[in-house]
C-alpha positions in Angstrom: -14.5 -10.0 -13.3 -11.8 -7.6 -12.7 -8.5 -8.4 -14.4 -5.1 -7.5 -12.8 -3.3 -7.1 -16.1 -5.8 -4.6 -17.4 -5.7 -2.5 -14.2 -1.9 -2.3 -14.5 -2.3 -1.1 -18.2 -4.7 1.6 -17.0 -2.2 2.7 -14.4 0.6 2.9 -17.0 -1.4 5.2 -19.3 -2.9 7.4 -16.7 -1.9 11.1 -17.0 -4.8 12.6 -15.0 -2.7 14.2 -12.3 0.0 15.3 -14.8 -2.6 17.1 -17.0 -4.2 18.8 -14.0 -0.7 19.7 -12.5 -1.3 18.1 -9.1 1.4 19.5 -6.7 4.6 17.3 -6.2 3.3 14.4 -8.5 5.9 13.1 -10.9 4.6 10.9 -13.7 7.5 8.8 -14.9 8.3 9.3 -18.7 9.3 5.6 -18.8 7.2 2.7 -17.3 5.7 3.3 -13.9 7.1 0.9 -11.2 4.8 -2.1 -10.5 4.8 -5.5 -9.0 6.5 -8.1 -11.3 3.9 -10.7 -10.7 0.1 -10.7 -10.3 -1.1 -11.5 -6.7 -2.0 -15.1 -5.7 -5.8 -15.2 -5.0 -7.1 -14.8 -2.6 -4.5 -12.5 -1.0 -4.3 -13.4 2.7 -3.1 -10.0 3.8 -2.9 -7.0 1.4 -0.6 -4.2 2.5 -0.9 -0.6 1.2 2.2 1.6 1.2 2.2 5.4 0.3 3.8 5.8 -3.2 6.7 4.6 -5.2 9.9 6.5 -4.4 11.2 9.1 -6.8 14.5 7.5 -8.0 15.2 5.5 -4.8 14.8 1.9 -3.8 11.5 0.2 -4.5 9.8 -2.6 -2.6 9.4 -5.1 -5.5 13.0 -4.3 -6.9 15.4 -6.5 -5.1 18.4 -5.3 -6.9 18.7 -2.7 -4.2 18.0 -2.6 -0.5 14.6 -1.1 0.5 13.6 0.0 4.0 9.9 -0.7 3.6 10.5 -4.3 2.3 13.2 -5.0 5.0 11.0 -3.6 7.7 7.9 -5.5 6.6 9.8 -8.8 6.1 11.1 -8.4 9.7 7.7 -7.6 11.1 6.3 -10.8 9.5 8.7 -13.2 11.2 6.7 -13.7 14.3 3.1 -13.6 12.8 4.0 -16.1 10.1 6.5 -18.0 12.1 8.8 -18.1 9.2 11.5 -16.0 7.5 10.5 -14.1 4.5 13.6 -13.6 2.3 12.4 -12.7 -1.1 9.5 -10.9 -2.9 8.6 -14.1 -4.6 8.2 -15.9 -1.3 6.1 -12.9 0.0 3.8 -13.2 -3.0 3.7 -17.0 -2.9 2.7 -16.7 0.8 -0.5 -15.0 -0.6 0.8 -11.7 0.7 0.8 -8.6 -1.5 1.7 -4.8 -1.4 0.8 -1.9 -3.8 0.9 1.9 -3.1 -2.0 4.0 -2.5 -0.6 6.6 -5.0 0.7 5.2 -8.3 3.3 7.7 -9.2 6.1 9.3 -7.1 5.7 12.6 -5.3 8.9 14.7 -4.9 9.9 18.3 -3.9 13.1 20.0 -5.1 15.8 20.5 -2.5 16.4 24.0 -1.4 19.3 25.5 -3.4 20.2 22.2 -5.0 19.0 22.3 -8.7 18.2 18.9 -10.1 18.1 17.4 -6.7 14.7 16.1 -5.4 13.4 14.5 -2.3 10.5 12.3 -1.9 7.4 14.2 -0.6 4.1 13.3 1.0 1.5 12.9 -1.9 -1.1 15.6 -2.3 -4.6 14.5 -1.1 -5.7 15.2 -4.7 -3.4 12.5 -6.0 -4.5 10.1 -3.3 -8.1 10.7 -4.4 -7.3 10.3 -8.1 -5.7 7.0 -7.4 -8.4 5.6 -5.3 -10.3 3.8 -8.1 -7.1 2.1 -9.2 -6.6 0.8 -5.5 -10.1 -0.4 -5.3 -9.7 -2.4 -8.5 -6.5 -3.9 -7.4 -8.1 -5.1 -4.0 -11.0 -6.5 -5.9 -8.9 -8.4 -8.4 -6.6 -9.7 -5.6 -9.8 -10.8 -3.6 -8.0 -9.4 -0.5 -9.2 -11.1 2.6 -7.4 -8.7 4.9 -6.1 -5.1 4.3 -3.4 -3.2 6.3 -2.3 0.3 5.6 1.3 1.2 6.4 1.0 4.7 7.6 -1.5 7.7 7.6 -1.6 8.4 4.0 -2.6 4.9 2.7 -5.0 4.6 5.6 -6.7 7.8 4.6 -6.9 6.4 1.0 -8.6 3.5 2.3 -11.1 5.4 4.4 -11.8 7.6 1.5 -12.3 4.7 -0.9 -14.6 2.8 1.5 -16.3 5.7 3.1 -15.1 5.0 6.6 -14.9 7.8 9.3 -11.8 7.0 11.3 -9.0 9.1 13.1 -6.2 10.7 11.2 -3.3 9.9 13.2 -1.6 6.5 13.4 -1.4 6.4 17.1 -5.3 6.9 17.2 -6.3 4.3 14.5 -3.9 1.7 14.9 -5.1 -1.2 17.0 -8.7 -0.8 15.7 -10.5 -2.8 12.9 -13.1 -1.6 10.3 -15.1 -4.0 8.2 -15.4 -3.0 4.7 -17.5 -4.6 1.7 -15.2 -6.1 -0.9 -16.9 -8.2 -3.4 -19.2 -10.6 -1.8 -17.6 -10.4 1.6 -17.0 -8.0 4.4 -13.2 -7.9 5.2 -11.2 -6.5 8.0 -9.2 -3.2 7.3 -6.8 -1.7 9.8 -3.7 0.7 9.7 -0.3 0.7 11.4 3.0 2.4 11.5 5.1 2.8 8.2 7.6 -0.1 8.1 10.3 1.9 6.4 10.8 4.5 9.2 13.1 3.7 12.0 12.5 6.8 13.8 9.3 5.8 15.7 9.1 3.2 18.4 6.1 1.5 16.8 7.7 -1.6 15.4 6.4 -4.0 17.9 3.0 -2.5 17.4 3.3 -3.3 13.6 3.9 -7.0 14.4 1.0 -7.0 16.8 -1.3 -5.4 14.3 -0.4 -8.0 11.7 -0.9 -10.8 14.2 -4.3 -9.5 15.2 -5.6 -8.9 11.6 -4.4 -12.5 10.6 -6.8 -13.9 13.4 -9.7 -12.4 11.7 -11.7 -14.2 9.0 -13.6 -12.5 6.1 -17.4 -12.5 6.7 -20.0 -13.6 4.0 -22.5 -11.0 3.6 -26.0 -11.7 4.3 -28.0 -11.8 1.0 
């Protein structure tokens, strides 16, 4: 049996990328950001985001506004026919979210010493965090998995050895069945909920709805 708390402890103590100087990765000197609660098993729909922000707002921290959280809660209104207004409610509805990469990635701003911007994680960092993500999905007994953007979808594809398109416009709307524990569960990808620059919000809603219509399959012995 995979224990959620032990996974989080292993994530906290991991310094693999730091020791190997993986580009852009910033390992926090204090505690790494993590969900305040364990998921309620089985998780009905498990969302995968990119990485915790470097010093900015964080999905599970309701002390500040977070674009990913606000976008996802808004996208859930129609599929769930309810208003999700807090992270505790989100979790109690048997929904959950963790990032594909467990530490922030950032790049210094040009000509601004000490000023950093969030940066797309290195594929090496994505690969190094893959075992943690797999263990989280197993511990949560995820029934459905939805990646929010290209990087988390790439992480899932690498973890489960899935050959799929690289661009969101090409892979969204499709479903792959992956082995997780004793079942095969549906996995899909959609647009990043924290980005208002694309016109794919209605597609996020549609992708959530379609995934919730699917049931995990018991694998033949």
